[in-house]
Backbone bond lengths (Angstrom), bond angles and torsions (degrees), N, CA, C in turn:
res aa  C-N    CA-C-N  psi(-1)  N-CA   C-N-CA  omega(-1)  CA-C   N-CA-C  phi
1 X - - - 1.459 - - 1.519 107.05 -
2 X 1.319 116.28 128.22 1.469 120.01 -179.47 1.520 111.00 -74.87
3 X 1.301 114.61 166.90 1.452 121.23 179.96 1.535 110.25 -61.60
4 X 1.338 116.13 -38.53 1.470 120.08 179.13 1.523 110.81 -64.56
5 X 1.324 117.12 -43.67 1.467 120.91 179.22 1.519 110.78 -62.98
6 X 1.326 116.77 -40.57 1.469 120.53 177.65 1.517 110.98 -62.79
7 X 1.324 115.65 -44.30 1.469 119.90 -179.44 1.527 110.24 -64.23
8 X 1.304 116.91 -39.20 1.460 120.78 178.05 1.523 111.47 -62.80
9 X 1.306 117.13 -42.99 1.456 121.24 177.89 1.534 110.55 -65.75
10 X 1.305 117.79 -42.67 1.464 121.31 177.85 1.525 110.52 -60.43
11 X 1.333 116.71 -42.98 1.470 120.10 178.43 1.524 110.92 -62.33
12 X 1.319 117.37 -43.88 1.469 120.32 -179.53 1.534 111.04 -65.08
13 X 1.309 116.49 -41.79 1.475 119.65 177.11 1.527 110.93 -65.51
14 X 1.329 116.28 -36.98 1.457 120.96 177.44 1.521 110.40 -61.48
15 X 1.321 116.59 -46.60 1.478 120.29 179.33 1.534 109.87 -61.92
16 X 1.312 116.33 -42.85 1.470 119.47 178.71 1.530 111.63 -62.08
17 X 1.325 116.01 -46.34 1.472 118.69 -177.02 1.520 112.62 -67.58
18 X 1.331 116.43 -43.87 1.458 118.47 -178.01 1.530 112.19 -70.79
19 X 1.320 116.30 -35.06 1.467 119.38 178.39 1.510 110.87 -66.10
20 X 1.316 118.03 -46.42 1.467 119.77 -178.47 1.537 110.76 -69.18
21 X 1.327 117.51 -40.80 1.477 119.46 177.78 1.514 112.40 -63.95
22 X 1.330 116.04 -44.20 1.469 119.89 -178.93 1.528 111.01 -67.52
23 X 1.321 117.00 -38.67 1.457 121.02 178.85 1.535 110.44 -62.42
24 X 1.311 116.35 -49.77 1.470 119.78 178.92 1.519 111.69 -64.43
25 X 1.318 116.99 -40.75 1.456 120.69 179.87 1.525 110.02 -60.69
26 X 1.316 116.25 -47.54 1.470 119.90 -179.29 1.515 111.10 -61.83
27 X 1.315 117.02 -42.48 1.465 119.49 179.36 1.500 113.07 -64.28
28 X 1.321 116.99 -43.92 1.469 120.68 -179.74 1.525 111.87 -67.70
29 X 1.320 116.52 -41.66 1.470 119.27 -179.85 1.534 110.80 -70.14
30 X 1.329 117.32 -37.74 1.474 120.01 176.37 1.520 109.90 -61.56
31 X 1.336 115.79 -46.52 1.457 119.71 179.99 1.536 111.59 -61.00
32 X 1.344 115.52 -43.22 1.459 119.22 -176.37 1.520 114.00 -72.34
33 X 1.316 117.44 -36.94 1.464 119.82 -172.68 1.517 115.29 -104.89
34 X 1.325 118.27 -13.34 1.457 119.18 179.75 1.518 112.81 -125.00
35 X 1.317 116.15 -51.65 1.447 120.25 -174.74 1.544 112.98 -68.34
36 X 1.316 116.73 -56.15 1.455 120.31 -178.04 1.539 113.15 -62.56
37 X 1.338 119.94 -45.91 1.475 118.45 177.76 1.531 113.92 -60.51
38 X 1.318 116.54 -34.32 1.457 119.02 178.24 1.518 110.74 -67.55
39 X 1.312 117.13 -40.51 1.472 119.85 176.90 1.519 111.67 -68.31
40 X 1.304 117.65 -39.07 1.472 120.58 178.39 1.526 110.08 -60.34
41 X 1.295 115.62 -39.62 1.475 120.56 -177.14 1.540 112.05 -73.62
42 X 1.311 116.14 -35.41 1.470 118.94 -167.94 1.523 115.80 -117.00
43 X 1.320 119.51 11.91 1.466 120.10 -175.40 1.521 112.44 -127.55
44 X 1.323 113.89 156.71 1.457 120.26 174.11 1.524 109.31 -77.84
45 X 1.312 116.20 168.18 1.464 119.91 -179.81 1.527 112.35 -61.02
46 X 1.324 116.30 -42.15 1.469 119.89 -179.25 1.527 110.47 -64.09
47 X 1.322 116.40 -42.33 1.456 120.75 178.75 1.524 111.38 -66.51
48 X 1.325 116.78 -38.01 1.474 120.93 176.95 1.531 111.52 -61.18
49 X 1.298 116.70 -45.46 1.454 120.94 179.71 1.532 110.85 -64.07
50 X 1.312 115.65 -39.25 1.459 119.90 177.94 1.535 110.69 -64.37
51 X 1.328 117.17 -44.60 1.471 121.03 178.26 1.521 111.54 -64.87
52 X 1.338 116.59 -41.25 1.464 119.48 178.25 1.505 111.15 -61.31
53 X 1.338 117.11 -42.40 1.455 121.52 179.45 1.524 110.40 -63.33
54 X 1.316 117.99 -41.18 1.470 121.58 178.81 1.518 110.73 -66.49
55 X 1.349 117.13 -46.97 1.472 119.97 178.70 1.518 111.00 -61.95
56 X 1.316 116.95 -40.83 1.456 120.98 179.97 1.523 112.27 -64.66
57 X 1.326 116.50 -40.76 1.470 119.93 179.23 1.526 110.91 -64.56
58 X 1.305 117.71 -41.83 1.458 121.74 178.58 1.529 109.11 -67.47
59 X 1.323 116.78 -45.41 1.468 121.13 -178.43 1.510 113.09 -61.18
60 X 1.339 117.51 -37.97 1.463 121.51 -179.82 1.530 111.90 -65.92
61 X 1.316 116.03 -28.94 1.465 120.76 -178.49 1.532 111.59 -85.86
62 X 1.326 116.82 -35.83 1.460 120.53 -172.14 1.537 113.94 -93.19
63 X 1.300 117.74 -49.86 1.471 121.10 -168.89 1.543 114.18 -68.66
64 X 1.334 120.79 -51.00 1.477 118.34 -177.43 1.533 114.20 -57.48
65 X 1.344 119.52 -45.24 1.478 117.02 178.57 1.518 113.70 -63.11
66 X 1.331 116.87 -39.24 1.463 119.60 178.53 1.520 111.43 -67.11
67 X 1.321 117.24 -37.68 1.466 119.91 177.07 1.525 110.91 -65.70
68 X 1.327 116.97 -37.40 1.458 120.62 178.08 1.531 111.24 -68.85
69 X 1.332 116.44 -37.61 1.477 120.15 176.61 1.526 110.25 -63.03
70 X 1.340 115.88 -46.68 1.476 120.38 179.64 1.517 110.50 -62.03
71 X 1.318 115.95 -44.37 1.460 120.25 -179.48 1.525 110.53 -63.41
72 X 1.308 116.39 -47.33 1.463 120.74 -179.40 1.519 112.23 -61.37
73 X 1.347 117.02 -41.67 1.473 120.32 178.63 1.520 110.60 -64.17
74 X 1.332 117.05 -40.67 1.463 119.03 178.05 1.518 112.30 -67.27
75 X 1.330 117.40 -41.54 1.460 119.65 176.95 1.520 111.65 -63.62
76 X 1.319 117.09 -38.77 1.457 120.10 177.08 1.520 111.08 -65.59
77 X 1.342 116.41 -39.80 1.467 119.43 175.14 1.520 111.04 -63.77
78 X 1.307 117.72 -36.29 1.465 120.56 176.68 1.524 109.62 -61.03
79 X 1.312 116.48 -43.28 1.455 120.23 178.27 1.530 111.54 -66.40
80 X 1.343 116.72 -41.80 1.467 120.55 -178.36 1.529 112.01 -65.57
81 X 1.315 117.23 -27.08 1.463 121.24 -177.79 1.524 111.64 -110.11
82 X 1.326 117.37 24.89 1.463 120.96 -173.42 1.541 114.09 -60.61
83 X 1.307 117.30 -16.65 1.475 119.06 178.27 1.515 112.39 -86.64
84 X 1.311 116.93 -2.83 1.461 120.68 -178.36 1.530 110.13 -112.49
85 X 1.334 115.89 148.98 1.476 118.21 -176.80 1.517 114.26 -61.83
86 X 1.310 117.74 -29.72 1.467 119.41 -175.73 1.526 113.47 -78.81
87 X 1.313 117.77 3.13 1.469 117.41 177.07 1.532 110.21 -62.92
88 X 1.315 117.43 -23.73 1.473 120.47 175.50 1.512 111.75 -66.84
89 X 1.331 116.35 -28.42 1.459 119.78 177.79 1.534 110.59 -67.82
90 X 1.341 115.43 -43.10 1.461 118.28 176.26 1.531 110.76 -63.08
91 X 1.341 116.08 -38.64 1.463 119.89 177.95 1.530 110.40 -62.73
92 X 1.312 116.66 -42.17 1.474 120.50 178.37 1.515 110.66 -64.32
93 X 1.326 117.73 -40.76 1.458 121.32 178.97 1.528 110.18 -62.70
94 X 1.334 116.60 -40.67 1.447 120.00 176.95 1.508 112.89 -64.67
95 X 1.330 116.49 -40.56 1.459 120.55 178.56 1.525 111.18 -65.68
96 X 1.332 117.45 -38.58 1.467 120.01 178.15 1.525 111.48 -65.13
97 X 1.324 116.95 -39.13 1.474 119.81 177.44 1.521 110.60 -65.63
98 X 1.299 115.93 -41.90 1.461 120.92 -177.70 1.541 111.09 -71.96
99 X 1.310 117.99 -25.98 1.472 122.01 -175.63 1.516 113.25 -64.14
100 X 1.322 118.02 -20.61 1.465 117.64 -178.77 1.520 112.14 -67.61
101 X 1.330 117.22 -26.60 1.471 119.47 -177.81 1.537 111.75 -68.48
102 X 1.338 120.24 -54.90 1.461 117.49 176.90 1.533 112.83 -65.73
103 X 1.335 116.50 -33.06 1.467 119.40 178.17 1.520 109.90 -59.42
104 X 1.320 116.86 -41.33 1.465 120.33 -179.74 1.524 110.22 -60.68
105 X 1.329 117.17 -43.64 1.457 120.10 -178.82 1.535 112.33 -69.81
106 X 1.321 116.42 -36.38 1.475 120.13 -177.01 1.531 111.66 -79.97
107 X 1.322 117.07 -50.82 1.466 119.84 -171.40 1.516 114.16 -87.52
108 X 1.321 117.99 -26.65 1.459 119.94 -175.15 1.530 113.75 -106.89
109 X 1.314 118.00 -7.96 1.471 119.85 -173.92 1.524 112.63 -59.89
110 X 1.320 117.97 -46.94 1.474 119.06 -177.42 1.528 111.82 -67.08
111 X 1.314 116.57 -40.40 1.474 119.60 177.99 1.518 111.03 -66.16
112 X 1.323 116.56 -43.37 1.467 120.81 177.40 1.522 111.63 -60.80
113 X 1.333 117.02 -41.93 1.453 120.98 179.90 1.531 110.98 -64.86
114 X 1.314 116.69 -42.59 1.459 120.02 179.32 1.519 111.29 -65.83
115 X 1.321 117.39 -43.93 1.464 120.44 178.12 1.522 111.41 -64.17
116 X 1.321 117.42 -39.47 1.461 121.12 178.80 1.524 111.04 -64.77
117 X 1.333 117.12 -40.26 1.458 119.04 179.81 1.533 110.75 -68.13
118 X 1.319 116.53 -34.53 1.477 119.07 177.22 1.522 110.87 -71.58
119 X 1.315 117.45 -35.29 1.459 120.80 177.97 1.530 109.44 -63.98
120 X 1.316 116.90 -39.63 1.464 121.64 179.92 1.526 111.37 -81.76
121 X 1.332 116.26 -3.40 1.456 124.45 179.63 1.530 112.63 53.58
122 X 1.313 114.20 47.54 1.462 119.70 175.68 1.521 108.99 -74.70
123 X 1.298 114.58 145.60 1.463 119.75 178.48 1.517 110.76 -70.55
124 X 1.329 116.11 -39.85 1.461 120.77 -178.03 1.525 107.55 -108.03
125 X 1.324 114.94 116.87 1.461 118.15 179.69 1.536 109.02 -83.88
126 X 1.319 116.97 158.38 1.468 119.23 178.03 1.532 111.29 -60.66
127 X 1.302 116.33 155.29 1.455 120.54 -178.71 1.527 109.91 -78.54
128 X 1.340 115.47 74.48 1.462 120.49 -179.32 1.514 112.16 -105.35
129 X 1.328 116.72 -9.06 1.456 120.16 -177.58 1.523 111.99 78.89
130 X 1.324 117.03 9.57 1.462 120.97 -177.55 1.525 112.51 -109.81
131 X 1.299 117.18 8.50 1.449 121.63 -176.62 1.524 114.22 -61.49
132 X 1.323 117.18 -24.48 1.468 119.69 -177.96 1.537 112.40 -82.53
133 X 1.328 117.79 -12.46 1.461 120.90 -179.62 1.529 110.25 -81.48
134 X 1.344 115.69 143.02 1.457 117.38 174.82 1.537 109.41 -83.22
135 X 1.318 115.74 174.48 1.479 121.70 -174.12 1.529 110.79 -59.68
136 X 1.315 117.37 -43.41 1.471 120.40 -177.66 1.532 111.28 -64.28
137 X 1.320 116.58 -38.45 1.470 119.69 177.28 1.532 111.15 -67.86
138 X 1.315 116.66 -37.66 1.468 120.45 177.94 1.534 111.24 -65.65
139 X 1.325 116.32 -43.28 1.468 120.19 179.92 1.530 109.28 -65.51
140 X 1.318 117.37 -40.47 1.468 120.78 177.72 1.523 110.49 -63.60
141 X 1.322 117.54 -42.72 1.456 121.96 176.95 1.525 110.46 -61.15
142 X 1.323 116.57 -46.19 1.461 121.19 178.72 1.524 110.23 -61.03
143 X 1.312 116.79 -43.40 1.461 121.89 -178.22 1.528 111.24 -62.67
144 X 1.321 117.02 -44.99 1.470 120.23 179.39 1.510 112.20 -63.87
145 X 1.315 116.78 -40.52 1.472 119.92 -179.91 1.527 111.10 -73.43
146 X 1.294 116.22 -32.37 1.467 119.71 178.92 1.528 111.09 -69.33
147 X 1.330 116.76 -29.84 1.472 120.00 179.15 1.519 111.59 -61.71
148 X 1.323 117.15 -30.44 1.473 120.46 178.31 1.523 109.66 -59.49
149 X 1.314 116.96 -37.38 1.463 120.26 178.85 1.537 109.61 -63.76
150 X 1.319 116.85 -39.92 1.463 120.01 177.45 1.515 111.69 -62.94
151 X 1.336 116.33 -40.23 1.458 119.42 179.26 1.529 112.49 -70.31
152 X 1.331 117.16 -32.73 1.478 119.88 174.89 1.535 110.16 -62.78
153 X 1.320 116.69 -43.23 1.465 119.51 179.65 1.533 111.33 -71.06
154 X 1.317 117.36 -34.32 1.472 119.62 175.67 1.527 109.68 -64.91
155 X 1.320 116.80 -41.84 1.468 120.26 177.27 1.526 110.28 -62.82
156 X 1.316 117.59 -38.98 1.465 121.38 176.76 1.527 110.60 -59.86
157 X 1.308 116.70 -44.17 1.460 120.88 178.90 1.521 111.10 -61.74
158 X 1.327 116.76 -45.52 1.471 121.05 -178.21 1.526 110.95 -65.54
159 X 1.321 116.97 -43.47 1.467 120.58 179.46 1.529 110.46 -64.22
160 X 1.304 116.81 -39.37 1.467 120.50 178.45 1.536 110.33 -64.93
161 X 1.317 117.28 -41.27 1.481 120.18 175.51 1.526 109.91 -61.40
162 X 1.304 117.32 -43.03 1.456 120.78 179.68 1.524 109.99 -61.31
163 X 1.307 117.37 -42.85 1.474 120.36 178.74 1.520 110.92 -61.96
164 X 1.313 115.95 -42.57 1.480 119.62 -178.35 1.531 110.90 -67.11
165 X 1.338 116.68 -37.72 1.461 119.95 -179.73 1.529 112.46 -64.57
166 X 1.318 117.01 -27.79 1.463 121.10 -177.63 1.527 113.19 -97.97
167 X 1.313 116.34 6.02 1.463 121.36 -176.31 1.514 111.21 -77.70
168 X 1.317 117.17 137.47 1.456 122.41 175.28 1.524 109.59 -130.32
169 X 1.307 116.00 137.92 1.463 120.70 176.82 1.497 109.38 -125.96
């Protein structure tokens, strides 16, 4: 593979990774800072739970695959540029994209479980320690923690741009 072909592939992977990271970042940050606060302010508890369930169902289908695509493209770029010092930047961008998956399980699991039990109107909520919070407080907590995922993907996009700017072939 010639140097030009390698550079072309790196550019295409860069576009793929930054597009998917930026798209997910924008969606998560919009949801956390605009969509969820508006619903918290203007909706009943039943409506909030319904909206949370809808947003969660869409998010579970869209965000993880896009984060994996971004991560994979960045890791592949790291491999393609392994002879250059900035390949660590692509590796870092890939790790930042991938980090949203374990973060979701660690930081959002208890809030998600509590919201799901309230949506299903179970008498006994899971032992998450969040039973004393009302629905609006739970949605606000979920929204704030979900924003971190958006910032991780935004950081991935920025680091990937930095790596591309310093690339030489």
